[in-house]
C-alpha positions as CSV (number, residue, x, y, z in Angstrom):
1,M,107.1,74.8,71.2
2,N,106.2,78.5,71.5
3,A,106.6,80.6,74.7
4,P,103.3,80.4,77.3
5,E,102.3,84.0,76.7
6,K,103.3,86.8,79.2
7,I,100.2,87.1,81.6
8,R,99.2,91.2,81.9
9,L,97.4,91.5,85.2
10,T,96.0,94.7,84.4
11,A,94.4,93.5,81.2
12,F,91.8,91.9,83.4
13,S,90.6,94.8,85.1
14,H,88.5,97.9,84.2
15,G,91.2,100.4,86.5
16,G,93.4,99.7,88.7
17,G,95.0,100.2,92.3
18,C,93.5,103.1,94.6
19,G,92.0,104.5,90.8
20,C,89.0,101.9,91.6
21,K,88.0,103.9,94.8
22,I,83.7,104.9,94.4
23,A,83.7,108.5,93.3
24,P,83.7,110.8,96.8
25,A,80.3,112.2,95.7
26,I,78.8,109.2,95.5
27,L,80.6,107.6,98.3
28,T,79.2,110.4,100.7
29,E,75.7,109.7,99.7
30,L,76.0,106.0,100.6
31,L,77.6,106.5,104.0
32,A,74.3,109.0,104.3
33,A,71.8,106.5,103.6
34,T,73.6,103.9,105.9
35,P,71.7,104.2,109.3
36,I,74.4,104.0,112.5
37,R,72.6,102.4,115.4
38,G,74.1,101.3,118.9
39,L,77.6,102.9,118.7
40,P,79.4,101.7,122.0
41,K,81.5,104.5,123.5
42,E,84.7,102.3,123.4
43,L,84.4,103.0,119.6
44,L,86.5,106.0,119.6
45,V,86.6,106.4,115.9
46,G,83.8,105.3,113.2
47,T,82.1,106.2,110.2
48,D,81.5,109.9,111.5
49,T,84.7,111.6,110.4
50,S,86.4,110.4,106.8
51,D,89.1,108.8,109.2
52,D,91.8,106.2,107.6
53,A,90.7,103.2,110.6
54,A,88.1,102.6,112.9
55,V,89.5,102.5,116.8
56,Y,87.8,100.8,119.3
57,K,89.4,101.3,122.8
58,L,90.4,98.3,124.7
59,N,91.6,99.5,127.9
60,D,92.9,102.9,129.7
61,T,96.6,102.3,127.9
62,Q,95.4,100.5,124.6
63,A,93.1,100.9,121.6
64,L,92.4,98.3,118.7
65,V,93.2,99.9,115.3
66,A,91.0,98.1,112.1
67,T,91.0,98.6,108.3
68,T,90.6,97.2,105.0
69,D,91.8,98.0,101.8
70,F,91.9,95.5,98.2
71,F,92.0,96.5,94.6
72,T,92.3,95.4,91.1
73,P,95.9,95.4,89.5
74,I,97.8,98.4,88.9
75,V,100.5,96.5,87.6
76,D,101.3,93.3,85.6
77,D,104.1,91.9,87.5
78,P,102.1,89.7,90.3
79,Y,104.7,90.1,93.3
80,D,104.7,93.9,93.1
81,F,100.9,93.7,92.6
82,G,101.1,91.7,96.0
83,R,103.9,94.3,97.7
84,I,101.7,97.5,96.5
85,A,98.5,95.8,97.5
86,A,99.5,94.8,101.0
87,T,101.8,98.5,101.6
88,N,98.6,100.3,100.8
89,A,96.5,98.9,103.2
90,I,99.0,98.7,106.2
91,S,99.3,102.6,105.8
92,D,95.6,103.1,107.1
93,I,96.8,101.1,110.4
94,Y,100.2,104.5,110.7
95,A,97.9,107.0,109.1
96,M,96.2,106.8,112.8
97,G,99.5,106.6,114.3
98,A,99.4,103.0,115.1
99,K,101.6,100.0,114.9
100,P,100.5,97.1,112.9
101,I,100.1,93.5,114.9
102,F,98.7,91.5,112.2
103,A,96.8,90.8,108.7
104,L,94.1,89.4,107.1
105,A,94.4,87.9,102.9
106,L,91.7,89.1,101.0
107,V,92.0,87.3,97.8
108,G,89.6,87.0,94.6
109,M,90.7,85.2,91.7
110,P,89.8,84.5,88.1
111,L,90.9,80.9,88.9
112,D,89.5,79.7,84.7
113,K,92.2,82.3,83.9
114,L,95.0,83.4,85.8
115,P,97.8,80.0,86.9
116,V,98.2,78.8,90.3
117,D,101.6,80.1,90.4
118,V,101.1,83.7,89.4
119,I,98.3,83.9,92.0
120,G,100.7,82.3,94.6
121,K,103.3,85.2,93.8
122,I,100.8,87.8,94.3
123,L,100.4,86.4,98.1
124,A,104.0,86.0,98.1
125,G,104.6,89.6,97.4
126,G,102.1,90.3,100.4
127,E,103.7,88.3,102.8
128,S,106.9,90.0,102.1
129,V,106.0,93.6,103.0
130,C,104.0,91.9,106.3
131,A,107.3,90.9,107.0
132,E,108.9,93.9,106.1
133,A,106.2,95.2,108.8
134,G,107.0,92.7,111.4
135,I,103.6,91.3,111.0
136,P,102.0,87.8,110.1
137,I,99.1,86.9,107.5
138,A,97.0,85.2,110.2
139,G,94.2,83.9,108.2
140,G,91.9,85.3,105.6
141,H,89.6,84.5,102.8
142,S,89.1,83.7,99.0
143,I,86.8,83.8,96.4
144,D,86.1,83.2,92.7
145,V,85.7,86.1,91.0
146,L,86.2,87.7,87.5
147,E,88.7,90.2,87.9
148,P,91.8,89.6,90.3
149,I,91.4,91.6,93.6
150,Y,93.8,91.7,96.6
151,G,94.3,92.9,100.0
152,L,94.7,93.0,103.8
153,V,92.3,93.9,106.6
154,V,94.8,95.1,109.1
155,L,94.8,95.4,112.9
156,G,96.9,98.1,115.0
157,I,97.4,99.0,118.5
158,V,97.5,102.6,119.8
159,H,97.7,104.2,123.0
160,P,93.6,106.2,123.0
161,D,95.3,109.3,124.0
162,K,97.6,109.3,120.5
163,I,95.3,108.3,118.0
164,K,95.8,110.5,114.6
165,R,92.9,111.0,113.3
166,N,91.8,113.8,110.4
167,S,89.4,115.9,111.9
168,T,91.7,117.5,114.5
169,A,93.9,120.3,112.8
170,Q,94.5,123.6,114.1
171,P,94.3,126.7,112.9
172,G,98.3,127.9,111.9
173,D,99.1,124.4,111.1
174,V,101.4,123.6,108.5
175,L,100.9,120.5,106.5
176,I,103.5,117.8,105.5
177,L,103.5,115.4,102.5
178,G,105.2,112.3,103.1
179,K,105.4,110.8,99.2
180,P,105.3,112.7,95.5
181,L,102.7,112.6,93.8
182,G,101.7,111.0,90.1
183,V,101.4,106.9,91.0
184,G,97.9,107.2,89.1
185,I,99.6,109.3,86.1
186,L,102.4,106.4,85.9
187,S,99.9,103.7,85.9
188,A,97.9,105.1,83.4
189,A,100.9,105.3,81.2
190,L,101.6,101.8,81.8
191,K,98.5,100.2,80.6
192,K,99.0,102.4,77.5
193,G,102.2,100.3,77.5
194,Q,104.5,103.1,77.0
195,L,106.0,104.3,80.6
196,S,109.6,103.8,80.9
197,E,111.4,101.2,82.9
198,A,112.8,104.4,84.8
199,G,108.9,105.3,85.6
200,Y,108.2,102.1,86.6
201,A,110.9,101.6,89.0
202,A,110.2,105.1,90.6
203,M,106.1,104.0,90.4
204,L,107.2,101.0,92.4
205,E,109.5,102.9,95.0
206,A,106.7,104.9,96.2
207,T,103.8,102.4,96.4
208,T,106.1,99.9,98.0
209,K,107.8,102.2,100.8
210,L,105.7,101.5,104.3
211,N,104.3,104.8,105.8
212,T,106.7,103.8,109.1
213,P,107.1,107.6,110.3
214,G,103.2,107.1,111.5
215,V,104.0,105.5,114.5
216,K,106.8,108.2,115.6
217,L,104.2,111.0,114.5
218,A,102.0,109.2,117.0
219,D,104.5,110.4,119.8
220,M,104.2,114.2,118.7
221,P,101.6,116.3,120.6
222,E,102.4,119.2,118.3
223,V,101.3,116.8,115.5
224,H,97.5,117.5,115.3
225,A,96.0,115.3,112.5
226,L,97.1,113.2,110.2
227,T,95.5,111.0,107.0
228,D,97.0,109.4,103.8
229,V,96.7,110.5,100.4
230,T,94.8,107.4,98.2
231,G,92.4,107.2,96.0
232,F,90.6,110.9,96.2
233,G,93.3,112.5,95.1
234,L,95.9,115.0,97.3
235,A,92.8,117.2,97.3
236,G,90.0,115.0,98.2
237,H,92.3,114.1,101.2
238,L,93.3,117.2,102.4
239,L,89.8,118.8,101.6
240,E,88.6,116.2,104.3
241,I,91.2,117.5,106.8
242,C,89.7,120.6,105.9
243,R,85.7,120.1,106.5
244,G,86.5,117.9,109.5
245,S,88.4,120.4,111.6
246,K,86.5,122.8,110.1
247,L,89.6,124.9,108.3
248,S,90.4,126.1,105.3
249,G,93.7,125.2,103.8
250,S,95.9,127.0,101.2
251,V,98.9,124.6,99.2
252,K,101.5,125.9,96.4
253,L,101.4,123.9,93.7
254,D,105.4,124.5,93.1
255,D,106.1,123.2,96.5
256,L,104.4,119.7,95.3
257,P,106.7,116.8,95.3
258,V,106.2,115.1,91.7
259,I,107.6,111.7,90.4
260,P,109.3,113.9,87.5
261,E,107.9,111.1,84.8
262,A,104.6,112.0,85.9
263,I,104.7,115.8,84.8
264,E,105.4,114.3,81.3
265,W,102.8,112.3,81.1
266,L,100.2,114.7,82.3
267,K,101.5,117.3,79.8
268,Q,100.7,114.8,77.4
269,G,97.3,114.6,78.7
270,V,97.5,111.2,80.4
271,A,95.4,110.8,83.1
272,T,93.1,108.0,85.1
273,G,89.3,108.2,84.9
274,A,89.3,108.8,88.7
275,S,91.1,112.0,88.2
276,D,87.9,113.5,86.7
277,R,85.4,111.6,88.8
278,N,87.9,113.3,91.8
279,W,87.2,116.6,90.8
280,K,83.3,116.6,90.3
281,G,83.0,115.1,94.1
282,Y,85.1,118.2,95.2
283,G,82.2,120.3,94.5
284,Q,83.3,123.9,94.8
285,D,85.5,123.5,97.4
286,V,88.6,123.3,96.0
287,V,89.7,126.3,93.8
288,L,93.0,126.7,91.4
289,P,94.5,129.9,90.0
290,A,92.7,131.5,87.7
291,G,93.8,130.2,83.8
292,A,95.5,127.0,85.6
293,P,96.8,124.4,83.0
294,E,94.7,121.4,83.0
295,W,97.3,119.1,83.7
296,Q,97.8,120.9,87.1
297,R,94.2,119.9,87.8
298,K,95.0,116.8,86.9
299,L,97.6,116.4,89.4
300,I,95.9,117.7,92.0
301,T,93.1,114.8,91.5
302,D,95.2,112.1,91.0
303,P,94.3,109.1,92.5
304,Q,97.5,108.1,94.6
305,T,98.0,103.9,95.8
306,S,99.8,103.6,98.9
307,G,100.4,107.5,98.7
308,G,102.1,109.5,101.3
309,L,101.5,110.5,104.8
310,L,99.8,113.9,105.2
311,V,100.3,115.8,108.3
312,A,98.8,119.1,109.9
313,C,101.6,119.9,112.8
314,A,102.3,123.5,114.6
315,P,105.0,125.1,112.7
316,E,107.2,124.7,115.5
317,A,107.3,121.0,115.0
318,E,107.6,121.0,111.5
319,R,111.4,120.3,111.4
320,A,111.0,117.3,114.0
321,V,108.5,116.1,111.7
322,L,110.9,116.4,108.7
323,A,113.5,114.8,109.9
324,E,111.5,111.7,111.2
325,F,110.2,111.4,107.3
326,S,114.2,111.9,106.4
327,Q,115.6,109.2,108.8
328,R,112.9,106.8,107.3
329,G,114.1,107.2,104.1
330,F,111.8,109.8,102.4
331,A,113.8,112.1,101.3
332,Q,110.9,113.9,99.2
333,A,108.9,114.7,102.1
334,R,108.0,118.6,102.3
335,N,106.3,121.4,103.4
336,I,103.5,122.4,101.2
337,G,101.0,124.6,103.0
338,R,99.0,125.8,105.5
339,L,95.7,125.7,107.4
340,A,93.7,128.8,108.8
341,T,90.4,129.9,110.5
342,G,87.6,130.0,107.7
343,K,84.9,128.6,105.5
344,P,86.5,124.8,105.0
345,R,87.7,124.9,101.6
346,L,91.0,124.4,99.6
347,T,93.0,127.2,98.2
348,F,96.2,126.0,95.4
349,S,97.8,129.0,94.4
């Protein structure tokens, strides 16, 4: 009897992970056309800025943080897919400085193509990450669809005075990135069947590491702004900080932490389609050095699934912020640049 053919989850999806996001320019157009009516004063964070989650004030000491994130497979292993999707969804809570309290599962599966045991492994992977975060999956919703989709709605709690937004950075702030870049590039190599075992292990390590430093960063008044780097790439999410805070940003390319194998693939021309969409969405507000090689543009536009926290903090807090990352096992966290007064734009050198 022939062994059953191994199912490749990525074969079901036209994209993968946060690379499936709608391009930033189109998303801005869609949101601009959406009417905003009757916002209650208790809604502290909504759609007015490109923040990672909504925040609703419950009382003087508690605010509810709510977010949702889901996507199609970025890897073939169902358990790993579940872990990555859950880690990515919970990250938005940490990016607001909040502590997650529970989650709801969002499940869309092609039931005529995926065996029940495969779907069960996806759900088990997500549950394992929620257990690591100390939260239950308290419910959810499922539908029968053409492409596998999995993610979470996540709720968290934060003190109203400790919310970390992406629009409150200050001139002179240093920029600290918590995880290395390159996840989208590695996912593209994986879909081509060319990623090494070491590359896969590095990709999995990055995408399943919970951004837990966000909770402690909320206690630091010198941390002025916070977000996480996901589908719009480093340049896109940092540009959101610049635009929201009305500041200019500068980043040194040589200071960026990168998963080593990703650089190798970049130089061979491997990248995601979302990378070009991201670049077009930035307009003229992201500037690279004259004559910069194409792979550097692909790096800063690379969509990160479950990417690192991006912190804007006063220079005197840099050591404490890096110490928090180090204590939580984020060995590659580092200072990548600085913010200053000026036209909201981002310059790489």
